[in-house]
Biopython code that builds the backbone (N, CA, C, O; Angstrom):
import numpy as np
from Bio.PDB.StructureBuilder import StructureBuilder

atoms = [
    (1, "MET", "N", (65.837, -4.132, -10.926)),
    (1, "MET", "CA", (64.985, -3.567, -9.910)),
    (1, "MET", "C", (63.544, -3.502, -10.420)),
    (1, "MET", "O", (63.291, -3.296, -11.607)),
    (2, "HIS", "N", (62.623, -3.681, -9.495)),
    (2, "HIS", "CA", (61.199, -3.694, -9.833)),
    (2, "HIS", "C", (60.499, -2.540, -9.108)),
    (2, "HIS", "O", (60.939, -2.098, -8.047)),
    (3, "ASN", "N", (59.422, -2.071, -9.693)),
    (3, "ASN", "CA", (58.604, -1.046, -9.052)),
    (3, "ASN", "C", (57.600, -1.769, -8.154)),
    (3, "ASN", "O", (56.649, -2.372, -8.652)),
    (4, "ILE", "N", (57.802, -1.715, -6.836)),
    (4, "ILE", "CA", (56.963, -2.508, -5.935)),
    (4, "ILE", "C", (55.495, -2.127, -5.984)),
    (4, "ILE", "O", (54.630, -2.985, -5.813)),
    (5, "SER", "N", (55.202, -0.863, -6.214)),
    (5, "SER", "CA", (53.795, -0.454, -6.240)),
    (5, "SER", "C", (53.038, -1.086, -7.411)),
    (5, "SER", "O", (51.808, -1.122, -7.416)),
    (6, "GLN", "N", (53.783, -1.584, -8.401)),
    (6, "GLN", "CA", (53.151, -2.251, -9.541)),
    (6, "GLN", "C", (53.104, -3.769, -9.373)),
    (6, "GLN", "O", (52.518, -4.468, -10.200)),
    (7, "LEU", "N", (53.715, -4.277, -8.312)),
    (7, "LEU", "CA", (53.683, -5.722, -8.059)),
    (7, "LEU", "C", (52.389, -6.077, -7.323)),
    (7, "LEU", "O", (52.162, -5.644, -6.193)),
    (8, "LYS", "N", (51.554, -6.866, -7.980)),
    (8, "LYS", "CA", (50.270, -7.247, -7.402)),
    (8, "LYS", "C", (50.468, -7.972, -6.061)),
    (8, "LYS", "O", (49.709, -7.757, -5.116)),
    (9, "ILE", "N", (51.490, -8.828, -5.989)),
    (9, "ILE", "CA", (51.745, -9.580, -4.755)),
    (9, "ILE", "C", (52.102, -8.645, -3.604)),
    (9, "ILE", "O", (51.682, -8.876, -2.470)),
    (10, "TRP", "N", (52.864, -7.601, -3.877)),
    (10, "TRP", "CA", (53.235, -6.649, -2.832)),
    (10, "TRP", "C", (51.982, -5.911, -2.327)),
    (10, "TRP", "O", (51.811, -5.725, -1.123)),
    (11, "ASN", "N", (51.120, -5.499, -3.249)),
    (11, "ASN", "CA", (49.885, -4.815, -2.861)),
    (11, "ASN", "C", (48.983, -5.715, -2.024)),
    (11, "ASN", "O", (48.387, -5.260, -1.047)),
    (12, "LYS", "N", (48.878, -6.993, -2.399)),
    (12, "LYS", "CA", (48.073, -7.953, -1.625)),
    (12, "LYS", "C", (48.679, -8.158, -0.237)),
    (12, "LYS", "O", (47.958, -8.252, 0.756)),
    (13, "ALA", "N", (49.997, -8.224, -0.179)),
    (13, "ALA", "CA", (50.674, -8.412, 1.104)),
    (13, "ALA", "C", (50.494, -7.185, 2.011)),
    (13, "ALA", "O", (50.356, -7.331, 3.226)),
    (14, "MET", "N", (50.495, -6.006, 1.439)),
    (14, "MET", "CA", (50.243, -4.787, 2.208)),
    (14, "MET", "C", (48.820, -4.793, 2.768)),
    (14, "MET", "O", (48.590, -4.403, 3.913)),
    (15, "GLU", "N", (47.880, -5.236, 1.953)),
    (15, "GLU", "CA", (46.490, -5.340, 2.389)),
    (15, "GLU", "C", (46.375, -6.337, 3.551)),
    (15, "GLU", "O", (45.681, -6.077, 4.534)),
    (16, "LEU", "N", (47.055, -7.467, 3.427)),
    (16, "LEU", "CA", (47.042, -8.474, 4.492)),
    (16, "LEU", "C", (47.628, -7.907, 5.783)),
    (16, "LEU", "O", (47.067, -8.120, 6.857)),
    (17, "ALA", "N", (48.730, -7.199, 5.695)),
    (17, "ALA", "CA", (49.347, -6.609, 6.887)),
    (17, "ALA", "C", (48.381, -5.638, 7.573)),
    (17, "ALA", "O", (48.276, -5.613, 8.799)),
    (18, "THR", "N", (47.692, -4.855, 6.777)),
    (18, "THR", "CA", (46.697, -3.932, 7.329)),
    (18, "THR", "C", (45.572, -4.698, 8.019)),
    (18, "THR", "O", (45.116, -4.307, 9.093)),
    (19, "ASP", "N", (45.131, -5.784, 7.400)),
    (19, "ASP", "CA", (44.074, -6.617, 7.990)),
    (19, "ASP", "C", (44.512, -7.224, 9.324)),
    (19, "ASP", "O", (43.717, -7.327, 10.258)),
    (20, "ILE", "N", (45.775, -7.622, 9.402)),
    (20, "ILE", "CA", (46.288, -8.202, 10.647)),
    (20, "ILE", "C", (46.313, -7.145, 11.749)),
    (20, "ILE", "O", (45.948, -7.432, 12.889)),
    (21, "TYR", "N", (46.735, -5.943, 11.424)),
    (21, "TYR", "CA", (46.728, -4.872, 12.423)),
    (21, "TYR", "C", (45.306, -4.616, 12.919)),
    (21, "TYR", "O", (45.091, -4.417, 14.114)),
    (22, "THR", "N", (44.348, -4.623, 12.016)),
    (22, "THR", "CA", (42.949, -4.417, 12.401)),
    (22, "THR", "C", (42.460, -5.555, 13.284)),
    (22, "THR", "O", (41.818, -5.319, 14.307)),
    (23, "ALA", "N", (42.763, -6.787, 12.893)),
    (23, "ALA", "CA", (42.299, -7.955, 13.646)),
    (23, "ALA", "C", (42.895, -8.009, 15.049)),
    (23, "ALA", "O", (42.232, -8.455, 15.986)),
    (24, "THR", "N", (44.129, -7.564, 15.199)),
    (24, "THR", "CA", (44.790, -7.668, 16.507)),
    (24, "THR", "C", (44.454, -6.509, 17.449)),
    (24, "THR", "O", (44.848, -6.530, 18.615)),
    (25, "LYS", "N", (43.745, -5.518, 16.965)),
    (25, "LYS", "CA", (43.350, -4.393, 17.832)),
    (25, "LYS", "C", (42.475, -4.861, 18.997)),
    (25, "LYS", "O", (42.465, -4.246, 20.063)),
    (26, "THR", "N", (41.748, -5.950, 18.782)),
    (26, "THR", "CA", (40.820, -6.433, 19.805)),
    (26, "THR", "C", (41.432, -7.498, 20.716)),
    (26, "THR", "O", (40.761, -7.989, 21.624)),
    (27, "PHE", "N", (42.687, -7.857, 20.487)),
    (27, "PHE", "CA", (43.337, -8.860, 21.331)),
    (27, "PHE", "C", (43.486, -8.331, 22.755)),
    (27, "PHE", "O", (43.530, -7.123, 22.987)),
    (28, "ARG", "N", (43.560, -9.247, 23.681)),
    (28, "ARG", "CA", (43.743, -8.876, 25.083)),
    (28, "ARG", "C", (45.022, -8.058, 25.256)),
    (28, "ARG", "O", (46.017, -8.290, 24.570)),
    (29, "LYS", "N", (44.982, -7.117, 26.165)),
    (29, "LYS", "CA", (46.121, -6.219, 26.390)),
    (29, "LYS", "C", (47.374, -6.982, 26.827)),
    (29, "LYS", "O", (48.489, -6.579, 26.498)),
    (30, "GLU", "N", (47.196, -8.077, 27.562)),
    (30, "GLU", "CA", (48.375, -8.833, 28.004)),
    (30, "GLU", "C", (49.076, -9.550, 26.846)),
    (30, "GLU", "O", (50.173, -10.081, 27.018)),
    (31, "GLU", "N", (48.449, -9.566, 25.677)),
    (31, "GLU", "CA", (49.042, -10.187, 24.492)),
    (31, "GLU", "C", (49.834, -9.189, 23.641)),
    (31, "GLU", "O", (50.400, -9.565, 22.615)),
    (32, "VAL", "N", (49.877, -7.924, 24.060)),
    (32, "VAL", "CA", (50.517, -6.895, 23.236)),
    (32, "VAL", "C", (51.984, -7.226, 22.962)),
    (32, "VAL", "O", (52.491, -6.912, 21.885)),
    (33, "TYR", "N", (52.667, -7.848, 23.907)),
    (33, "TYR", "CA", (54.068, -8.210, 23.693)),
    (33, "TYR", "C", (54.224, -9.682, 23.311)),
    (33, "TYR", "O", (55.342, -10.172, 23.154)),
    (34, "GLY", "N", (53.118, -10.373, 23.166)),
    (34, "GLY", "CA", (53.139, -11.785, 22.811)),
    (34, "GLY", "C", (52.629, -12.000, 21.400)),
    (34, "GLY", "O", (53.277, -11.627, 20.422)),
    (35, "LEU", "N", (51.472, -12.599, 21.315)),
    (35, "LEU", "CA", (50.922, -12.985, 20.028)),
    (35, "LEU", "C", (50.611, -11.783, 19.128)),
    (35, "LEU", "O", (50.813, -11.856, 17.916)),
    (36, "THR", "N", (50.134, -10.707, 19.693)),
    (36, "THR", "CA", (49.848, -9.505, 18.894)),
    (36, "THR", "C", (51.107, -9.030, 18.181)),
    (36, "THR", "O", (51.095, -8.770, 16.978)),
    (37, "SER", "N", (52.182, -8.923, 18.933)),
    (37, "SER", "CA", (53.456, -8.473, 18.374)),
    (37, "SER", "C", (53.973, -9.454, 17.321)),
    (37, "SER", "O", (54.452, -9.040, 16.265)),
    (38, "GLN", "N", (53.878, -10.742, 17.608)),
    (38, "GLN", "CA", (54.348, -11.765, 16.664)),
    (38, "GLN", "C", (53.568, -11.700, 15.351)),
    (38, "GLN", "O", (54.158, -11.737, 14.271)),
    (39, "LEU", "N", (52.260, -11.604, 15.446)),
    (39, "LEU", "CA", (51.415, -11.518, 14.252)),
    (39, "LEU", "C", (51.759, -10.298, 13.416)),
    (39, "LEU", "O", (51.894, -10.381, 12.195)),
    (40, "ARG", "N", (51.898, -9.181, 14.082)),
    (40, "ARG", "CA", (52.176, -7.941, 13.356)),
    (40, "ARG", "C", (53.547, -7.968, 12.693)),
    (40, "ARG", "O", (53.701, -7.511, 11.560)),
    (41, "ARG", "N", (54.539, -8.500, 13.394)),
    (41, "ARG", "CA", (55.882, -8.580, 12.795)),
    (41, "ARG", "C", (55.892, -9.521, 11.590)),
    (41, "ARG", "O", (56.496, -9.208, 10.564)),
    (42, "ALA", "N", (55.229, -10.665, 11.710)),
    (42, "ALA", "CA", (55.182, -11.612, 10.591)),
    (42, "ALA", "C", (54.430, -11.000, 9.409)),
    (42, "ALA", "O", (54.829, -11.162, 8.256)),
    (43, "ALA", "N", (53.338, -10.297, 9.710)),
    (43, "ALA", "CA", (52.536, -9.681, 8.642)),
    (43, "ALA", "C", (53.329, -8.602, 7.911)),
    (43, "ALA", "O", (53.255, -8.504, 6.686)),
    (44, "VAL", "N", (54.078, -7.799, 8.641)),
    (44, "VAL", "CA", (54.891, -6.744, 8.033)),
    (44, "VAL", "C", (56.059, -7.348, 7.262)),
    (44, "VAL", "O", (56.514, -6.780, 6.269)),
    (45, "SER", "N", (56.533, -8.479, 7.713)),
    (45, "SER", "CA", (57.660, -9.150, 7.076)),
    (45, "SER", "C", (57.351, -9.583, 5.637)),
    (45, "SER", "O", (58.240, -9.589, 4.786)),
    (46, "VAL", "N", (56.115, -9.938, 5.371)),
    (46, "VAL", "CA", (55.761, -10.431, 4.028)),
    (46, "VAL", "C", (55.986, -9.350, 2.966)),
    (46, "VAL", "O", (56.799, -9.561, 2.067)),
    (47, "PRO", "N", (55.298, -8.196, 3.031)),
    (47, "PRO", "CA", (55.543, -7.186, 1.998)),
    (47, "PRO", "C", (56.949, -6.586, 2.075)),
    (47, "PRO", "O", (57.504, -6.167, 1.060)),
    (48, "SER", "N", (57.518, -6.545, 3.274)),
    (48, "SER", "CA", (58.866, -5.987, 3.429)),
    (48, "SER", "C", (59.894, -6.822, 2.683)),
    (48, "SER", "O", (60.766, -6.272, 2.009)),
    (49, "ASN", "N", (59.803, -8.136, 2.793)),
    (49, "ASN", "CA", (60.745, -9.004, 2.089)),
    (49, "ASN", "C", (60.520, -8.984, 0.584)),
    (49, "ASN", "O", (61.477, -9.071, -0.185)),
    (50, "ILE", "N", (59.289, -8.872, 0.164)),
    (50, "ILE", "CA", (59.003, -8.735, -1.269)),
    (50, "ILE", "C", (59.650, -7.449, -1.782)),
    (50, "ILE", "O", (60.286, -7.438, -2.835)),
    (51, "ALA", "N", (59.477, -6.374, -1.025)),
    (51, "ALA", "CA", (60.046, -5.083, -1.424)),
    (51, "ALA", "C", (61.569, -5.119, -1.427)),
    (51, "ALA", "O", (62.207, -4.619, -2.354)),
    (52, "GLU", "N", (62.150, -5.713, -0.384)),
    (52, "GLU", "CA", (63.610, -5.769, -0.330)),
    (52, "GLU", "C", (64.170, -6.583, -1.499)),
    (52, "GLU", "O", (65.160, -6.195, -2.118)),
    (53, "GLY", "N", (63.530, -7.703, -1.787)),
    (53, "GLY", "CA", (63.977, -8.518, -2.917)),
    (53, "GLY", "C", (63.831, -7.800, -4.243)),
    (53, "GLY", "O", (64.693, -7.907, -5.115)),
    (54, "ALA", "N", (62.733, -7.065, -4.393)),
    (54, "ALA", "CA", (62.500, -6.328, -5.635)),
    (54, "ALA", "C", (63.551, -5.249, -5.844)),
    (54, "ALA", "O", (63.831, -4.861, -6.978)),
    (55, "GLY", "N", (64.128, -4.769, -4.761)),
    (55, "GLY", "CA", (65.124, -3.723, -4.853)),
    (55, "GLY", "C", (66.550, -4.234, -4.995)),
    (55, "GLY", "O", (67.488, -3.447, -5.121)),
    (56, "ARG", "N", (66.709, -5.524, -4.976)),
    (56, "ARG", "CA", (68.057, -6.099, -5.098)),
    (56, "ARG", "C", (68.524, -6.092, -6.547)),
    (56, "ARG", "O", (67.749, -5.825, -7.466)),
    (57, "ASN", "N", (69.788, -6.385, -6.731)),
    (57, "ASN", "CA", (70.411, -6.268, -8.047)),
    (57, "ASN", "C", (70.311, -7.503, -8.926)),
    (57, "ASN", "O", (70.655, -7.449, -10.106)),
    (58, "SER", "N", (69.847, -8.606, -8.373)),
    (58, "SER", "CA", (69.787, -9.815, -9.200)),
    (58, "SER", "C", (68.481, -10.568, -8.980)),
    (58, "SER", "O", (67.836, -10.447, -7.938)),
    (59, "ASN", "N", (68.116, -11.340, -9.981)),
    (59, "ASN", "CA", (66.917, -12.176, -9.880)),
    (59, "ASN", "C", (67.088, -13.243, -8.805)),
    (59, "ASN", "O", (66.127, -13.615, -8.131)),
    (60, "LYS", "N", (68.319, -13.734, -8.650)),
    (60, "LYS", "CA", (68.586, -14.740, -7.623)),
    (60, "LYS", "C", (68.256, -14.194, -6.243)),
    (60, "LYS", "O", (67.631, -14.880, -5.433)),
    (61, "GLU", "N", (68.670, -12.971, -5.973)),
    (61, "GLU", "CA", (68.371, -12.343, -4.680)),
    (61, "GLU", "C", (66.873, -12.099, -4.530)),
    (61, "GLU", "O", (66.316, -12.285, -3.448)),
    (62, "PHE", "N", (66.228, -11.686, -5.603)),
    (62, "PHE", "CA", (64.778, -11.463, -5.547)),
    (62, "PHE", "C", (64.067, -12.757, -5.170)),
    (62, "PHE", "O", (63.196, -12.755, -4.299)),
    (63, "ARG", "N", (64.427, -13.850, -5.811)),
    (63, "ARG", "CA", (63.810, -15.152, -5.500)),
    (63, "ARG", "C", (64.060, -15.543, -4.054)),
    (63, "ARG", "O", (63.178, -16.094, -3.396)),
    (64, "GLN", "N", (65.255, -15.260, -3.557)),
    (64, "GLN", "CA", (65.581, -15.596, -2.175)),
    (64, "GLN", "C", (64.667, -14.833, -1.211)),
    (64, "GLN", "O", (64.175, -15.408, -0.239)),
    (65, "PHE", "N", (64.443, -13.567, -1.471)),
    (65, "PHE", "CA", (63.578, -12.786, -0.591)),
    (65, "PHE", "C", (62.107, -13.179, -0.732)),
    (65, "PHE", "O", (61.343, -13.066, 0.226)),
    (66, "LEU", "N", (61.712, -13.634, -1.908)),
    (66, "LEU", "CA", (60.356, -14.167, -2.066)),
    (66, "LEU", "C", (60.191, -15.433, -1.232)),
    (66, "LEU", "O", (59.131, -15.663, -0.649)),
    (67, "ALA", "N", (61.233, -16.250, -1.175)),
    (67, "ALA", "CA", (61.194, -17.458, -0.349)),
    (67, "ALA", "C", (61.069, -17.103, 1.128)),
    (67, "ALA", "O", (60.340, -17.761, 1.871)),
    (68, "ILE", "N", (61.774, -16.071, 1.546)),
    (68, "ILE", "CA", (61.675, -15.615, 2.938)),
    (68, "ILE", "C", (60.260, -15.111, 3.224)),
    (68, "ILE", "O", (59.693, -15.402, 4.277)),
    (69, "ALA", "N", (59.696, -14.356, 2.282)),
    (69, "ALA", "CA", (58.315, -13.862, 2.437)),
    (69, "ALA", "C", (57.343, -15.022, 2.564)),
    (69, "ALA", "O", (56.380, -14.950, 3.328)),
    (70, "ASN", "N", (57.594, -16.093, 1.815)),
    (70, "ASN", "CA", (56.725, -17.262, 1.887)),
    (70, "ASN", "C", (56.821, -17.918, 3.266)),
    (70, "ASN", "O", (55.814, -18.361, 3.818)),
    (71, "GLY", "N", (58.021, -17.976, 3.811)),
    (71, "GLY", "CA", (58.186, -18.507, 5.161)),
    (71, "GLY", "C", (57.418, -17.683, 6.179)),
    (71, "GLY", "O", (56.829, -18.229, 7.112)),
    (72, "SER", "N", (57.425, -16.380, 6.002)),
    (72, "SER", "CA", (56.659, -15.501, 6.893)),
    (72, "SER", "C", (55.165, -15.751, 6.753)),
    (72, "SER", "O", (54.421, -15.631, 7.726)),
    (73, "CYS", "N", (54.723, -16.096, 5.554)),
    (73, "CYS", "CA", (53.306, -16.434, 5.351)),
    (73, "CYS", "C", (52.920, -17.658, 6.176)),
    (73, "CYS", "O", (51.862, -17.683, 6.805)),
    (74, "PHE", "N", (53.786, -18.675, 6.169)),
    (74, "PHE", "CA", (53.498, -19.879, 6.947)),
    (74, "PHE", "C", (53.523, -19.584, 8.450)),
    (74, "PHE", "O", (52.714, -20.124, 9.204)),
    (75, "GLU", "N", (54.443, -18.738, 8.876)),
    (75, "GLU", "CA", (54.499, -18.322, 10.272)),
    (75, "GLU", "C", (53.200, -17.595, 10.647)),
    (75, "GLU", "O", (52.603, -17.870, 11.688)),
    (76, "LEU", "N", (52.783, -16.686, 9.804)),
    (76, "LEU", "CA", (51.567, -15.921, 10.030)),
    (76, "LEU", "C", (50.339, -16.831, 10.070)),
    (76, "LEU", "O", (49.459, -16.666, 10.916)),
    (77, "GLN", "N", (50.291, -17.775, 9.165)),
    (77, "GLN", "CA", (49.176, -18.725, 9.115)),
    (77, "GLN", "C", (49.076, -19.495, 10.443)),
    (77, "GLN", "O", (47.985, -19.665, 10.986)),
    (78, "THR", "N", (50.197, -19.944, 10.945)),
    (78, "THR", "CA", (50.224, -20.671, 12.217)),
    (78, "THR", "C", (49.721, -19.793, 13.357)),
    (78, "THR", "O", (48.944, -20.248, 14.196)),
    (79, "GLN", "N", (50.153, -18.562, 13.389)),
    (79, "GLN", "CA", (49.760, -17.653, 14.462)),
    (79, "GLN", "C", (48.275, -17.298, 14.388)),
    (79, "GLN", "O", (47.632, -17.114, 15.422)),
    (80, "ILE", "N", (47.738, -17.201, 13.200)),
    (80, "ILE", "CA", (46.299, -16.928, 13.043)),
    (80, "ILE", "C", (45.482, -18.110, 13.542)),
    (80, "ILE", "O", (44.485, -17.930, 14.241)),
    (81, "ILE", "N", (45.900, -19.317, 13.187)),
    (81, "ILE", "CA", (45.191, -20.512, 13.651)),
    (81, "ILE", "C", (45.243, -20.591, 15.176)),
    (81, "ILE", "O", (44.245, -20.911, 15.821)),
    (82, "LEU", "N", (46.408, -20.301, 15.745)),
    (82, "LEU", "CA", (46.530, -20.291, 17.200)),
    (82, "LEU", "C", (45.624, -19.228, 17.820)),
    (82, "LEU", "O", (44.978, -19.473, 18.839)),
    (83, "SER", "N", (45.581, -18.060, 17.207)),
    (83, "SER", "CA", (44.708, -16.983, 17.702)),
    (83, "SER", "C", (43.251, -17.417, 17.691)),
    (83, "SER", "O", (42.489, -17.077, 18.596)),
    (84, "ASN", "N", (42.872, -18.152, 16.687)),
    (84, "ASN", "CA", (41.511, -18.672, 16.604)),
    (84, "ASN", "C", (41.261, -19.718, 17.690)),
    (84, "ASN", "O", (40.212, -19.709, 18.334)),
    (85, "LYS", "N", (42.220, -20.615, 17.891)),
    (85, "LYS", "CA", (42.074, -21.651, 18.923)),
    (85, "LYS", "C", (41.985, -21.045, 20.324)),
    (85, "LYS", "O", (41.354, -21.616, 21.213)),
    (86, "LEU", "N", (42.619, -19.891, 20.515)),
    (86, "LEU", "CA", (42.565, -19.190, 21.797)),
    (86, "LEU", "C", (41.362, -18.248, 21.883)),
    (86, "LEU", "O", (41.200, -17.529, 22.869)),
    (87, "SER", "N", (40.521, -18.257, 20.848)),
    (87, "SER", "CA", (39.307, -17.427, 20.771)),
    (87, "SER", "C", (39.609, -15.939, 20.722)),
    (87, "SER", "O", (38.795, -15.129, 21.167)),
    (88, "PHE", "N", (40.778, -15.563, 20.182)),
    (88, "PHE", "CA", (41.101, -14.158, 19.997)),
    (88, "PHE", "C", (40.486, -13.624, 18.712)),
    (88, "PHE", "O", (40.167, -12.439, 18.618)),
    (89, "ILE", "N", (40.317, -14.507, 17.713)),
    (89, "ILE", "CA", (39.632, -14.127, 16.475)),
    (89, "ILE", "C", (38.594, -15.189, 16.145)),
    (89, "ILE", "O", (38.739, -16.357, 16.509)),
    (90, "SER", "N", (37.563, -14.771, 15.461)),
    (90, "SER", "CA", (36.462, -15.666, 15.118)),
    (90, "SER", "C", (36.861, -16.648, 14.018)),
    (90, "SER", "O", (37.874, -16.474, 13.340)),
    (91, "ASN", "N", (36.042, -17.678, 13.863)),
    (91, "ASN", "CA", (36.264, -18.641, 12.780)),
    (91, "ASN", "C", (36.221, -17.948, 11.424)),
    (91, "ASN", "O", (37.026, -18.241, 10.539)),
    (92, "GLU", "N", (35.278, -17.031, 11.271)),
    (92, "GLU", "CA", (35.124, -16.309, 10.000)),
    (92, "GLU", "C", (36.358, -15.462, 9.693)),
    (92, "GLU", "O", (36.867, -15.486, 8.573)),
    (93, "ALA", "N", (36.830, -14.726, 10.676)),
    (93, "ALA", "CA", (38.027, -13.894, 10.477)),
    (93, "ALA", "C", (39.235, -14.768, 10.175)),
    (93, "ALA", "O", (40.052, -14.432, 9.318)),
    (94, "CYS", "N", (39.347, -15.878, 10.872)),
    (94, "CYS", "CA", (40.447, -16.818, 10.641)),
    (94, "CYS", "C", (40.428, -17.318, 9.199)),
    (94, "CYS", "O", (41.454, -17.306, 8.520)),
    (95, "GLU", "N", (39.270, -17.752, 8.740)),
    (95, "GLU", "CA", (39.141, -18.266, 7.372)),
    (95, "GLU", "C", (39.480, -17.197, 6.337)),
    (95, "GLU", "O", (40.160, -17.482, 5.351)),
    (96, "GLN", "N", (39.014, -15.977, 6.553)),
    (96, "GLN", "CA", (39.286, -14.896, 5.610)),
    (96, "GLN", "C", (40.781, -14.587, 5.530)),
    (96, "GLN", "O", (41.323, -14.397, 4.442)),
    (97, "LEU", "N", (41.435, -14.540, 6.674)),
    (97, "LEU", "CA", (42.870, -14.249, 6.695)),
    (97, "LEU", "C", (43.676, -15.389, 6.074)),
    (97, "LEU", "O", (44.618, -15.146, 5.320)),
    (98, "ILE", "N", (43.311, -16.617, 6.387)),
    (98, "ILE", "CA", (44.012, -17.773, 5.815)),
    (98, "ILE", "C", (43.844, -17.794, 4.301)),
    (98, "ILE", "O", (44.791, -18.105, 3.579)),
    (99, "THR", "N", (42.662, -17.469, 3.817)),
    (99, "THR", "CA", (42.411, -17.421, 2.367)),
    (99, "THR", "C", (43.327, -16.393, 1.709)),
    (99, "THR", "O", (43.899, -16.658, 0.651)),
    (100, "LYS", "N", (43.469, -15.227, 2.326)),
    (100, "LYS", "CA", (44.357, -14.193, 1.773)),
    (100, "LYS", "C", (45.810, -14.653, 1.767)),
    (100, "LYS", "O", (46.543, -14.415, 0.807)),
    (101, "ILE", "N", (46.214, -15.309, 2.841)),
    (101, "ILE", "CA", (47.591, -15.818, 2.908)),
    (101, "ILE", "C", (47.826, -16.846, 1.814)),
    (101, "ILE", "O", (48.849, -16.805, 1.130)),
    (102, "GLU", "N", (46.891, -17.763, 1.646)),
    (102, "GLU", "CA", (47.048, -18.796, 0.619)),
    (102, "GLU", "C", (47.110, -18.189, -0.780)),
    (102, "GLU", "O", (47.841, -18.680, -1.641)),
    (103, "GLU", "N", (46.352, -17.134, -1.004)),
    (103, "GLU", "CA", (46.402, -16.445, -2.295)),
    (103, "GLU", "C", (47.799, -15.834, -2.515)),
    (103, "GLU", "O", (48.359, -15.929, -3.607)),
    (104, "ILE", "N", (48.337, -15.223, -1.490)),
    (104, "ILE", "CA", (49.678, -14.631, -1.594)),
    (104, "ILE", "C", (50.719, -15.729, -1.822)),
    (104, "ILE", "O", (51.641, -15.552, -2.618)),
    (105, "GLN", "N", (50.578, -16.845, -1.138)),
    (105, "GLN", "CA", (51.512, -17.954, -1.330)),
    (105, "GLN", "C", (51.479, -18.472, -2.776)),
    (105, "GLN", "O", (52.526, -18.739, -3.365)),
    (106, "LYS", "N", (50.296, -18.609, -3.331)),
    (106, "LYS", "CA", (50.175, -19.059, -4.725)),
    (106, "LYS", "C", (50.803, -18.048, -5.679)),
    (106, "LYS", "O", (51.501, -18.419, -6.623)),
    (107, "MET", "N", (50.547, -16.767, -5.422)),
    (107, "MET", "CA", (51.149, -15.721, -6.243)),
    (107, "MET", "C", (52.666, -15.765, -6.130)),
    (107, "MET", "O", (53.380, -15.580, -7.116)),
    (108, "ASN", "N", (53.143, -16.009, -4.934)),
    (108, "ASN", "CA", (54.573, -16.055, -4.681)),
    (108, "ASN", "C", (55.220, -17.199, -5.472)),
    (108, "ASN", "O", (56.227, -17.000, -6.151)),
    (109, "TYR", "N", (54.637, -18.384, -5.379)),
    (109, "TYR", "CA", (55.175, -19.526, -6.126)),
    (109, "TYR", "C", (55.182, -19.248, -7.621)),
    (109, "TYR", "O", (56.157, -19.554, -8.308)),
    (110, "SER", "N", (54.107, -18.675, -8.122)),
    (110, "SER", "CA", (54.017, -18.370, -9.556)),
    (110, "SER", "C", (55.073, -17.344, -9.953)),
    (110, "SER", "O", (55.719, -17.491, -10.990)),
    (111, "LEU", "N", (55.250, -16.321, -9.148)),
    (111, "LEU", "CA", (56.238, -15.302, -9.447)),
    (111, "LEU", "C", (57.645, -15.887, -9.420)),
    (111, "LEU", "O", (58.462, -15.582, -10.289)),
    (112, "GLN", "N", (57.930, -16.720, -8.435)),
    (112, "GLN", "CA", (59.248, -17.350, -8.370)),
    (112, "GLN", "C", (59.550, -18.178, -9.629)),
    (112, "GLN", "O", (60.685, -18.200, -10.106)),
    (113, "LYS", "N", (58.544, -18.843, -10.149)),
    (113, "LYS", "CA", (58.737, -19.663, -11.358)),
    (113, "LYS", "C", (59.072, -18.813, -12.573)),
    (113, "LYS", "O", (59.781, -19.270, -13.469)),
    (114, "THR", "N", (58.573, -17.584, -12.615)),
    (114, "THR", "CA", (58.807, -16.727, -13.785)),
    (114, "THR", "C", (60.145, -16.025, -13.746)),
    (114, "THR", "O", (60.603, -15.501, -14.761)),
    (115, "ILE", "N", (60.780, -16.007, -12.579)),
    (115, "ILE", "CA", (62.062, -15.294, -12.445)),
    (115, "ILE", "C", (63.198, -16.227, -12.834)),
    (115, "ILE", "O", (63.428, -17.254, -12.194)),
    (116, "THR", "N", (63.894, -15.856, -13.881)),
    (116, "THR", "CA", (65.028, -16.660, -14.319)),
    (116, "THR", "C", (66.284, -16.230, -13.572)),
    (116, "THR", "O", (66.536, -15.041, -13.376)),
    (117, "VAL", "N", (67.048, -17.206, -13.167)),
    (117, "VAL", "CA", (68.258, -16.923, -12.387)),
    (117, "VAL", "C", (69.473, -16.972, -13.265)),
    (117, "VAL", "O", (70.588, -16.760, -12.788)),
]
sb = StructureBuilder()
sb.init_structure("model")
sb.init_model(0)
sb.init_chain("A")
sb.init_seg("    ")
for serial, (resi, resn, name, xyz) in enumerate(atoms, 1):
    if name == "N":
        sb.init_residue(resn, " ", resi, " ")
    sb.init_atom(name, np.array(xyz, "f"), 0.0, 1.0, " ", f" {name:<3s}", serial, name[0])
structure = sb.get_structure()
């Protein structure tokens, strides 16, 4: 078991989730059950899966949950790009969020490599 508050990747993912909630506050009200909800669920999924994996009993399970978190990152990235194409978020906000996601993805790959199964 790992202490999630000491995992840099978990802290970065929590920051990203908070940023997504902030960014989606300005989305159109008719999107509350559409893209807003999808973005928020994907964003919460990243740190949640990292945390769930960290709490599992084996390194194999931890790696599996890191892989799931990475999939959520790609889902989130797609939704952010779509939000930008629909003019829900600016180019600058899109770039900043994508940069954070890519940083988390790199951290995730590096962490997975260090975990022996």
